[in-house]
Each structure stands twice: as C-alpha cells, then as structure tokens.
C-alpha positions as CSV (number, residue, x, y, z in Angstrom):
1,X,-30.8,11.8,3.0
2,X,-27.9,9.6,4.2
3,X,-24.6,11.4,4.3
4,X,-21.7,9.5,2.8
5,X,-19.0,9.1,5.5
6,X,-15.6,10.7,4.8
7,X,-12.3,8.9,4.9
8,X,-9.1,10.9,4.6
9,X,-6.1,9.1,3.4
10,X,-2.7,10.0,4.9
11,X,-1.0,10.0,1.5
12,X,0.0,12.2,-1.4
13,X,0.4,9.1,-3.7
14,X,-2.1,9.5,-6.5
15,X,-1.8,5.8,-7.5
16,X,-2.7,4.7,-3.9
17,X,-5.6,7.1,-3.6
18,X,-7.0,6.0,-7.0
19,X,-6.7,2.3,-6.0
20,X,-8.5,2.8,-2.7
21,X,-11.2,5.0,-4.3
22,X,-11.9,2.3,-6.9
23,X,-12.1,-0.4,-4.2
24,X,-14.5,1.4,-1.9
25,X,-16.0,4.2,-4.0
26,X,-19.6,4.9,-3.2
27,X,-19.5,3.7,0.4
28,X,-17.1,6.5,1.5
29,X,-16.0,9.8,0.2
30,X,-12.3,9.2,-0.2
31,X,-9.9,12.2,0.0
32,X,-6.2,12.4,0.5
33,X,-4.0,15.0,2.1
34,X,-3.6,16.9,-1.1
35,X,-7.2,18.2,-0.5
36,X,-5.9,20.0,2.6
37,X,-3.0,22.4,1.7
38,X,-0.5,23.2,4.4
39,X,-0.5,19.9,6.2
40,X,2.9,18.8,7.4
41,X,4.7,15.9,5.8
42,X,5.0,13.1,8.3
43,X,8.4,11.5,8.4
44,X,8.4,7.7,8.2
45,X,11.0,6.9,10.8
46,X,9.6,3.5,11.8
47,X,11.3,0.2,11.1
48,X,8.1,-1.7,10.5
49,X,5.0,-1.2,8.3
50,X,2.9,-0.8,11.5
51,X,5.1,1.9,13.0
52,X,5.1,3.9,9.8
53,X,1.4,3.6,9.3
54,X,0.7,4.7,12.9
55,X,3.0,7.7,12.6
56,X,1.1,8.9,9.5
57,X,-2.4,8.2,10.7
58,X,-1.9,9.7,14.1
59,X,0.1,12.7,12.8
60,X,-2.5,13.7,10.2
61,X,-5.4,13.0,12.4
62,X,-4.1,15.6,14.9
63,X,-4.3,18.2,12.1
64,X,-7.7,17.3,10.5
65,X,-11.1,16.5,12.0
66,X,-12.4,13.1,11.0
67,X,-11.2,9.6,10.5
68,X,-7.8,9.2,8.9
69,X,-6.6,6.0,7.2
70,X,-2.9,5.4,6.4
71,X,-1.1,2.5,5.1
72,X,2.5,1.4,4.8
73,X,3.2,-1.4,2.4
74,X,5.9,-3.0,0.5
75,X,7.5,-6.1,-1.0
76,X,9.2,-8.8,1.1
77,X,11.4,-11.2,-0.7
78,X,12.4,-14.4,1.2
79,X,15.8,-14.9,-0.4
80,X,16.7,-11.2,0.4
81,X,15.8,-11.7,4.1
82,X,12.6,-9.7,3.7
83,X,14.0,-6.8,1.8
84,X,13.2,-4.4,0.4
85,X,10.4,-4.3,3.1
86,X,9.8,-0.8,4.6
87,X,12.4,0.6,2.2
88,X,10.5,-0.6,-0.9
89,X,9.9,2.9,-2.3
90,X,13.5,3.9,-2.0
91,X,15.2,0.6,-2.6
92,X,16.9,1.8,-5.8
93,X,18.4,4.8,-4.1
94,X,15.8,7.5,-5.1
95,X,12.5,7.8,-3.3
96,X,9.6,6.8,-5.5
97,X,11.7,5.9,-8.6
98,X,10.0,2.7,-9.7
99,X,12.4,2.0,-12.5
100,X,15.5,2.2,-10.2
101,X,13.7,0.0,-7.6
102,X,12.9,-2.6,-10.2
103,X,16.4,-2.6,-11.6
104,X,18.0,-3.1,-8.2
105,X,15.5,-5.9,-7.4
106,X,16.4,-7.7,-10.6
107,X,20.1,-7.3,-9.8
108,X,19.7,-8.7,-6.3
109,X,17.6,-11.6,-7.5
110,X,20.0,-12.6,-10.3
111,X,21.0,-16.3,-9.9
112,X,18.6,-16.9,-6.9
113,X,16.4,-20.0,-7.2
114,X,14.1,-19.1,-4.3
115,X,11.8,-16.5,-5.9
116,X,9.1,-16.5,-3.2
117,X,7.8,-13.0,-2.2
118,X,4.8,-11.2,-0.8
119,X,3.3,-7.8,-0.8
120,X,2.4,-6.8,2.7
121,X,0.1,-3.9,3.6
122,X,-0.6,-2.5,7.1
123,X,-3.4,0.0,7.5
124,X,-4.1,2.1,10.5
125,X,-7.3,4.1,11.3
126,X,-6.8,7.1,13.7
127,X,-8.9,10.0,15.0
128,X,-7.7,12.9,17.1
129,X,-4.2,11.6,17.2
130,X,-5.2,8.2,18.6
131,X,-5.1,4.8,16.8
132,X,-8.5,3.2,16.6
133,X,-7.5,-0.1,14.9
134,X,-4.9,-1.6,12.6
135,X,-5.3,-4.2,9.8
136,X,-3.0,-6.3,7.6
137,X,-3.3,-7.9,4.2
138,X,-0.8,-10.0,2.3
139,X,-0.6,-11.6,-1.2
140,X,1.9,-14.3,-1.9
141,X,3.7,-14.7,-5.2
142,X,7.1,-14.8,-6.9
143,X,9.6,-12.5,-8.5
144,X,10.3,-13.0,-12.2
145,X,13.6,-12.0,-13.9
146,X,12.3,-9.3,-16.3
147,X,9.6,-6.7,-16.3
148,X,6.3,-7.6,-18.0
149,X,3.2,-5.5,-18.5
150,X,2.5,-1.8,-18.6
151,X,-0.2,-1.4,-15.9
152,X,0.1,-0.8,-12.2
153,X,3.1,0.8,-10.5
154,X,6.0,0.0,-8.2
155,X,7.1,-3.7,-8.4
156,X,3.9,-4.8,-10.2
157,X,5.8,-5.7,-13.5
158,X,8.0,-8.2,-11.5
159,X,5.5,-9.8,-9.2
160,X,3.4,-12.8,-10.2
161,X,0.7,-13.6,-7.6
162,X,0.3,-17.3,-6.6
163,X,-2.3,-19.0,-8.9
164,X,-1.7,-16.7,-11.8
165,X,0.6,-16.6,-14.8
166,X,0.7,-12.9,-15.3
167,X,2.3,-10.1,-13.3
168,X,0.2,-7.6,-11.5
169,X,1.0,-5.2,-14.4
170,X,-0.4,-7.7,-16.9
171,X,-3.5,-8.7,-14.9
172,X,-4.9,-5.2,-14.8
173,X,-6.5,-3.1,-12.1
174,X,-9.8,-5.1,-11.8
175,X,-7.9,-8.3,-11.0
176,X,-5.3,-6.6,-8.9
177,X,-7.8,-4.8,-6.8
178,X,-9.4,-8.1,-5.9
179,X,-6.2,-9.9,-5.0
180,X,-3.8,-7.3,-3.7
181,X,-2.5,-6.8,-0.2
182,X,-4.1,-3.4,-0.1
183,X,-7.5,-4.8,-1.2
184,X,-7.3,-7.5,1.6
185,X,-6.3,-5.0,4.3
186,X,-9.0,-2.5,3.1
187,X,-11.7,-5.2,3.2
188,X,-10.9,-5.5,6.9
189,X,-11.0,-1.7,7.3
190,X,-14.4,-1.5,5.6
191,X,-15.8,-4.4,7.7
192,X,-14.7,-2.7,10.9
193,X,-16.1,0.7,9.9
194,X,-19.5,-0.9,8.9
195,X,-19.7,-2.8,12.1
196,X,-19.6,0.5,14.0
197,X,-22.6,2.0,12.1
C-alpha cells in the first residue's frame, strides 16, 4: 500500500491551509502547524516575500521532522509603488484585519487612474532547517473602487483578475484556485516534488 506523503504548512492561517488542501488534496496529506502544539511563532522580519517564506520554512523545519512548505504572499499595486506588498496583512494597522486593510486600500486608490495590481506568492520548501527550493506565482489584475462578493478573504473583494469581470470574491473558490498566485506557485511545488519520486 502506497503511503501518502506528508506536507506540513508553516502557517496557522486556516484559510490558507484550506486553499492548499483543496488544490492538492489526495496527493499529499496536508497539515499545518496547529497540528503540532508548542511550536514557536516565527517572526516575519524579512523585507521580501522570499525572505519571509524562508524564515518560516527553515524555522519550522528545524522543529518538525519532514518537509515543510511556507509561503509569503501579498498584493502589489503599481500606482502605490508595490504597496502593500509584504505588509499586506497589516496594511490597515491591525494584523489580519481584512476589513481595515480593504478600507485603507480603497482610500489610497481614490482618484488613481492606474489600477493595475498583482497578487504575488513565494513558496519555500525546507527540511532540517535547510531550503530545498523556492517557487513563485503571480496573477495580474486590477483594483476596483468598492468591495464586491462575499467569498474568499483578504483583498479578494477588490481584485479583478485579468480576463474576468468578477472579483476573486465573486468568482468563487473553484475559479480562484485555478487562477490564483498561490495555485500557480503550488503547481510548481507539486511538479518539483513529483519529479523527485
């Protein structure tokens, strides 16, 4: 009987874990750090997505046996010089408060004609405190002036991916999980893992 390989996510974000489980469910047993009580919180002190992803993957993989996958991702808006970027989750002043983050983004974008933006995701695989590989995925789109849709999380209600009329919140998980920056980075992770079998 073939054993399903285990992939440990260096996150406590239930939304992120659920997204990744739905994208690669069946091929890997996907757990996150909430399954391992007592693990230290890794401080994200990097100034790039890659630095933060490496800190998390290497830090958690020193504590747990097996392969650890981390990601750092966020929204980059051209007319805001790439902000909110690595500070996407605390842009509104309170870590993880999606409503405040969206309100600040709408304020910053008021009156701007260049609405181009992208979600960027950098993923890192590590084992025993050492980075094995890193991967990146992006999805281009634009920022609208008011929130639309009830699905998703984060900036999804304000982001319309290129080639679509609806926001990520309106398009639903099935469409988002095919298009998203995280899906594109994760496809590269899966290809790399399967090439090593």
